[in-house]
N, C-alpha and C positions, 0 to 999 in steps of 0.2 A: 159205568153210567152215562147217558146222555151228557153232552156238550151245553156249555149253561147258553143260551142263548143271547144274543147278541145284535141290538136294534139296528147298532150303526154298522156293522159290517154289514146285515142284510139289507140294508139300505143302502150302499156302497157294490153290492153285486147285485139290487135289482136294480142300481142306474147304468152298472155295467153290460145289466141284459138288456140293455136300452139302447147300444152300441149303434152309432151310427157309420162307422170308419165301412163305407161303403163305397162304388164310383157314380149312385146314385145324389150321394147326399153331399159329396166333395167334391166332386168330378175332376176326381183323379182314377182313370182308368186302370192304372198300376198297382191301388189298393184295393185290391177285389176280394172284398168280408177279412177286411185284416183285423188283430188285432190290437188292441191298443198299443201307442206305443211304448208304454212300461207296462210289465205285469205286478210292479208293489209298488207302496212307499217307499223311497230312497230314503231311510232318515240324516244322513249326512251329505252337503252338497259344499264344493268349493266356492271361494270369493262369486261374488256376480262379477258378468263382465258392465263397463260402462252403458249405464241405460236401462240396465235387467232392475228389479224388484229386488232386495234384498231374499236372500233361499228361505222357503220355510223351517218351521221347527218341526218334531215330529209330531206335534199339538196340532198343527194347522192342516196335517193331510193325513189321508184314509189309502190305501190303496190302489194307492194314484191318484185320488181325487185331493186337490184343493176343497174341501167340504164346510159349509156352513150351516150350521140349522139354527132357520128361526121360528120361533111359538108368537102367540099373543103378547108375550111382555117383553121381547128384543125386538122384533118388528119396526122398529123404530123408524125414521126418516134420518136419524143419525148415528145409528147402526149399519144399515142398509150401508150408504156412503164411506163409511168406516172400513168394511170388510171390498167393498168396490175399491175402495180408493190404492188399499194393500194389495190389490188384486186385478190389475189392469190386463184384460187378456195381451194387449200387445207388448209391453211390459214384463211379459211372465215366459218364459222360455220353457220350449216342451221339457225340458232335460230337467223341470218342476215334478210335474204333475202333469197326468192324460188329461182332467178335465179340470175347469174352475165351477164348481155346483152349489149348487142351492137348494132347500128344501125348506118348506113349510107344513109339517103338522101332519107329513103325509108318510104312514106303517105302511113296510115294503108287506106283499103280501107272505105266510109262511109257502116253501116249495116251490118256488118261482122255478129251479133247478129241473125239477123231478116236472113239472107243467112245458117247457121248451123241449125237455127228450119228449116227452110225450107227441109233442105238436110235429117232430124229426119223424118220429116215428110212422104219425098216421099219413103225414105226406108221399114215406117210400112206399108207403101202402100205395097210395094213389098212382106214385108213380109206374110200380109194378103193372099194376093196368092199362096201363098207358097215359101218354101224353092229353091225348082228348079229357082226362082225367082232369085235368091239372086247371081251373075255370076258377074267376071270383068267387061263384058262390061254395063250391067246393074247399077251398081255401080258407071262406069266411066261417061254413061250418067245421070243419077241424080247428080254429083257431078259437073258435067260440068252446066249445067242447076241451081242449085242451087251456083253458082260459088263459091264454096270452093275447091280452086286448087291448094292452096298451099301445099307444103311440105317440107320435110328437109333429108339429111344427116348426118346418127348417126354416131357418133365412141367415144367408150367407151375407156376409161383410166386409171389406178391406179393412184399413185403421184406420180410417177416417172418420170419428166421431164415435167411436166403438166401445169407447169406456164408459161413454154418457148413456148411449143406448144399452147397454149392458145394464145398467146400474137402473135405468128404466124397466124394464124388462123384471129386473127383484123383483124391482120395486112393484108391479103390476101381481107379483106374484105373491109376495107375502103381505103388504099394505093393504091390496085393492081385493084380488078374490082372497086371498090368507091360504090356499091351501096350493100344494105344487110344488114341484119341481123343476131348475132346471137346470143347464152349465151351457159355459163357451169352450173353445177348442181354444189351447194355450197358443202361443207367438211359437210355428215350427219353422220360420224360416223365408215365412213367403206370406204375402199382405193380401194371404185367404183365411175367415174364419168363419164356423159355424156355431150357430147357436140355436139349444133344440126347448122345445119349452113344452112339458108332457102334458097327454090326458089320460087320466083311468084305463077307459074302454071307448075304444074307436065307435062301437055301434051304440053310444051315447050322444047323437047328435046335439042334442040340447046344450050340451055341457062342449064340446070339441066345437062347435058353433061361437059360445059365448067364449072360450078361450080365443077363438078370433077372435070376433067383435071386442074382445080385450088390446086387443096387437094393433088394430086397427086405430082406436081412440091412445093410445102413447106414437102412431102416427108410421106403421107397417102400412101402408094404402096398396102400395103395391104387391100383385100375386104371389103368394107361397105355395107351398107345399105340405099336407098330410103324409107321411108314411106311415104302416104299421108297422110296428116290432115284430111280425109274425111273416112280414113282407123279408124282415132284415136278418131274420135264425134263419129262415128257408134257404138264402141268398136269390133272393129275388130281384133282378135288377133292370136295367135298360135294356132293350133288345134280349129278352129273354125268350126260348124256346115255345113259350106259349101265348107269347103277344100279351103279357098284363101289365099294366101298368105302373110302375111302381108305387107310385101318389098316389094315394085314394083318394086324396080330396085335394082341390088345387085352387083357391081363394085367393 
């Protein structure tokens, strides 16, 4: 008998597959393609330290994510503010979760793990032919053939104004664009946070640029990078042997 399809689990798997724990995105050279800090969502927590928000309940999280699904009915200003106020990134410790995540009407693609495996297999075949075959064009080809085409705009921040800024991004995704997903890192003991805002297909420049324009309208006027998830899966970071820039777009 086949396992019952669980859309929430598939969504979390999809977000996890979009992980960005690498030196190009977190500025930590010791964290080379490392896993998320927590492998699963812990259902029990000790009392919070002074300044932390209250611990999550099992209904708040899923497989390491504090995750909120929004839809047309629930994407109100009140609901968005309530969720973001409950989980301000700087007051949510990493012991509670890997990521604070939101989703609006995004259905994960079936078979994504197999697609990543196919991508890695194609990459190994290119490597076997020689480093000269690892090019932007060849990586584009295997990413598209494997259908691993998602990517994310990356925004780095300290804690100043972070909670309000994160709420603006949630509002952009859920109320203005009305589709997509985003996540922000919790407090890891240093004043360094990263926010990821996802695009389904890096080759769809109209959508990628529209997302970037939306970020500009809420105040992200400085240049930020867009990284393909395929590059993360393949371990392509800064100063790699092939001279490939990890950020596909820089706007």
